[in-house]
N, C-alpha and C positions, 0 to 999 in steps of 0.2 A: 297332757298336752304341754309342749314346750314352745318357746318363742326365741327367735334369734333375729337381730337386726344386722343386715349386711347387703352385699352387692353380689349379684349373680355373675360369676366369672367363667362359667362353662355349662354347656348343655350337651348331654349324651343320650342318644336314642338307642335303646337296646333292641335286638331282634325279637325279644320276648314280648315287646309292647310297652315295656317300662321306659319312662323318661326320667333321667337323673339330672339334678341341678347341683352345681358346686357353688356354695355360698361363701364368699370371703367375709370373715368377721374380723373387725379391728381387734387387735390384741391376741388373736389366735394364729398359730403357725400354719395350721392346715385348714383347708376349707371344710365346711359342714356339707355332707352329701345327703340330699333329700330326693326320694323317688316317688313317682306317682304314675298311675295309669289313667287317671281322670282327665279327659280331654279339655274340659273347661279350665281346669287348673293349669294345664300345660300351656294353653293359649294366654292365660292371664300372666303366668310367669315369663313367657317369651316376650310379652309386651313390656315387662318391667326390666328385661335384661339390660345390664349396665347401670341401672339406677338403684338407689338405696331403697330397701323395702323391709317390711316386717314379715318374716316367714314363720308360720305356725306348723308344727310337725308333731308326730306321735312316735315314740320310741317303743319298739317291740323286740324282745329277745328272740333270736333265731334258734332253731333246733340244732343248727350246726355249731360245733364247739371249736373255738380257736385253739389250735394245738400248742401255740407258744405261751398263752396265758392260762389255758385251762378253763376259760370262761366262755359263755356263748357270745356269738357276734350280736351287735345291736343293729337292727334295721330301722331306718328313719324314714317315715312316710309323710310326704307333704300333705297338709290338711287345708292350708289357706295361705294367701299372699295378699298383702296390702302395701300400696306404694307409700314411701316415706317411713320415718321411724315412729314407733309407738312411744307415748309418754312413759316416763319411769314408773314402775309398778308401785314402789313404796316411797312415800313422801319423806320419811325420816332418814333414808340412806344417805351416806356422805356423797355418793356419786350423782345424786339426783339434780344437783345444781350445775353439773358439767354436761356439755353436749358431747356425744361420742365423736372422736376424731376419725375421719375417713382415712384409710391407709394411704391413699394417694396424697392427701394433704401432708401427712407425716413425711413422706418421701420428698415432696416439694420443699418442705422446711429444711430438711437435712441438706438437700442440694443447694438451697439458698445460702445456708451457713457456710458450706464449703467454698462457694464462689466468693462470698464476702471475705473470708479468710485469705484466699489467694489474692484478691484485689488489694487488701490491706498490706500484704507482704510486698506486692509489686510497688504500691504507692510508697512504702517505707524504704524502698531501694534495695530490699533484700533479693528480690527476684525469685521466681519459682525454682530455677535451677540450683540455687544455693542451698536447697534443702537436701540435696544429695550428700553422699559421704564427703568428708573434707578433702579427700584425694581428688575426686572428680570435680568438686566445686572449685578447687584451686586451678585445675586445668581450664575450666570455663572462664575464670577470671583472666587467665592469660590470653584468651582468645578475644577479649573485649577490645574494640578499637580505642586508640588513644592511651593505652596502658603500656608503659615501657618497662622492660626488665633491666635491672641494674645488676651487673656482675661485680662480685667482690674481687678486688685485686689485692694481692699481698699476702 
């Protein structure tokens, strides 16, 4: 049995009676897909949709072989769902004192840093348009009111 802490980002009902859940896990590029036919588990997982939960599943090798890797496919069957995150399994691990970052929190932090950087540039008088190439930046300076061009004579 394996566990993963994450957020349900998608639910797919298959015609064969299987229900598949896509679990977004912080730090992983692709979601973990878990399938079940057990109706009580489906209803419990639906109630948790959008919230962070601890998802318990069982991995079983399929009889079907992946032609690209030559290895059998892995089927992941949902065994249980608990709302919230489970405590860290090992006390001595270096990650045990850190709380997992939710992927939306990371996106908000990146957006906040970008906005603060742009605001600091505007405040410093650089303006956002001055980050363009020197050629277009010089044109935008010419268009500013109160700026006069001097022509050299001679």
